[in-house]
N, C-alpha and C positions, 0 to 999 in steps of 0.2 A: 023825809025822803031824801034829803040831800046827804044824809049820813051814809047810806048804803053805797052809792057810787064812789064816795071818797075812800072807803075801806077797800073796795075792789081796785081802785086806781093804785092804792098803796101796795096791795099784794102784787099787782101786775108790774110795778116798778122795782120790786124787791129782787136782789141778786141771788146767786146760788147759796145754798145753806153750807155750813161748815163741813158737814159730812159729805156733801156732794163734791166740795172742793178737795177734801182729803182723798176721796176715791179717785178723782181725776188725776191728782198728783201721783198717787200710787201707780196707776196705770201708765202714766207718762214715764215715771222713773223706771218701771219694769221694762218698758219698751226701749228706753234709752240704754239701760244696762245691757240688755240682750244685744242691741246693735253694737255697742262698744266692745263687748266680749267677742262677738263674731268678727268684728274688724281687727281686733288684736290677734285672734287666732289666724285670720287670713294673712296678716302681716308676717307673723312668725312662720307660717307654712311657706310663704314666698321667700323668706330669708333662708329657710332650710333648703328649699329647692335650688335657689341660686348658689348657695354654698356647695351643694353637691355637683351642680353643673360646672362651677368653677374648678372644683377639684378634678373632675373628669377631664376638662380641657388641659389643665396644667399637667396631669398625669400622662396624657397622650403626647404632649409636647416633650416632656422629659424622656419618655420611651423612644420617641422618634429621634431625639438627640443622641441618646445612648446607642441606639442601633446604628446611627450614622457614624459614630465614633468607632464602633466595632467593625463596620463594613470597611472603613479606611485604615484599620489597625493591622499590626503585625506583632509577632513575638508574644503570643498569648500564654497566659499561665493562670492558674497552676496546671502543670502537666500531670497526666496519670502516673502513678508510681510504677506501674507495670506497663511497658510499651504495648502489650497485647490488649490492654483495656481501651475501649473506644470512647467512653464517655465518663464525665466526672460531674457531680452536682456539688455546687459550692455557693457560699454567700459572698465571696470575694473573688475578683478576677483582675488581672493586670495585663497591660499590653502597651505597645508603642503606637502613638497616633501618627498621622501623616507628616507631622513636624518633628518626629522622633522624640516626643515628650513621653515620659512614662505616666500612664493613666491607671489609676486604681479605682475600681468601683466596688463598694462594700455596702452590704445591707446590715445595719446595726439593729438586731431584733430587740435588744433591750430598750433602746430609745425610739424604736420604730421610725428610723430615718434611712433614706438611701443617700450615701455619701460618695463624693468624688474627690480624689486627690491627684494633683498634677505635679510631677517631678518632686515628690516628697514634701510639698508645701502643706499648709494647713488644710484639713479636709473641709470641703464645702457641702452644705446640705442641698441635695437636688430635690428631694421630696420628703414631706412629713407624713406621718400616719401610715407608714408602709410596713407590711408584714409579708413573709414568704409563705410558700405552700406548706401544708401539713399533710401527713399521711393519715389514713383512716383511723389509726390508733392514736393520733395526736403528736407523733414524732415529727420533728422539723425536717423538711426536705430542702435541698439547696435551691435558692432563687435563680441561680444561673446554671443552666445545663449546657456543658461544653462537650461537643462531640469531636473527637480527634481521629485522624487517619495516621497510621504508623506511629502512634504514640506521641507525636509532636506537632502535627499539622492540623490546625483547627479548621474544620470544614463547616461547622454550624454552631451558632450560639443561640440558645433559647432563654427567654426571660419570663418569669412567672411571679408577678407581684400583685398584692392586694392593697388598695389604698382606701382608707376611711376618710370621709370628709371631716374637716375640723369644724364640726357643727357645735356652735355654742348654744343652740336652742335644743336642749336635750329633754326638757320636761313638757313638750308639746303633747297634749292629751288627744287632740282631735286627729292629728295625722299619725299618731303613734310615736313611740320613743326609739324606733329602730333607725339607725343610721345605716343606709344601704351601702355596703362597701363596693368599690369599683375594682374589678379584676383586670389587670393589664398583662396581656400575654403577647409576646412577640418572638420572632425568630429571624435570624439573618446569617449571612455567610460573608466572611472577609473577602473583599474584591481583590485586594493587592496580592493575596496568595493565589487566588484562582487564575487571575489573568497573568 
């Protein structure tokens, strides 16, 4: 009779079987993998969102600075070829700032950058990933719309730029692969001419 309780005690002290351990490990590894994948996707979505927010802020600062330069500028160009024309659309404009320096703003559509040149010095990149407006048929329209009075007096300058975030996370499947472009539109009038 002593033999039966000893077998029961041996069975009661016995651990998990190999199959039970393998099943438990498989479940744990599946849960851990799912957690790490979701954490990785969350990190990448956060990175993409912060990149777009940063691009938006930088784009607004650049537009504000460009419009301030134009508000304080004089001697704008290019002028319309015909003095009866009231507006011109262009990707490049020049003017003199309040310190009498010649400022040139240019949209380089090939390299997708907005450039500024001061007094013929080397061009500086103001903003990357910039493109100008397109017509419905895909033809390029000028990024700077200059409205003149009497063919020489600038009364309004409008800007229409589209900026794409420099998103290095382009293969994110959960959030999608679309990089949402930011459209920067502004309009200003030169104060020095008006007053």
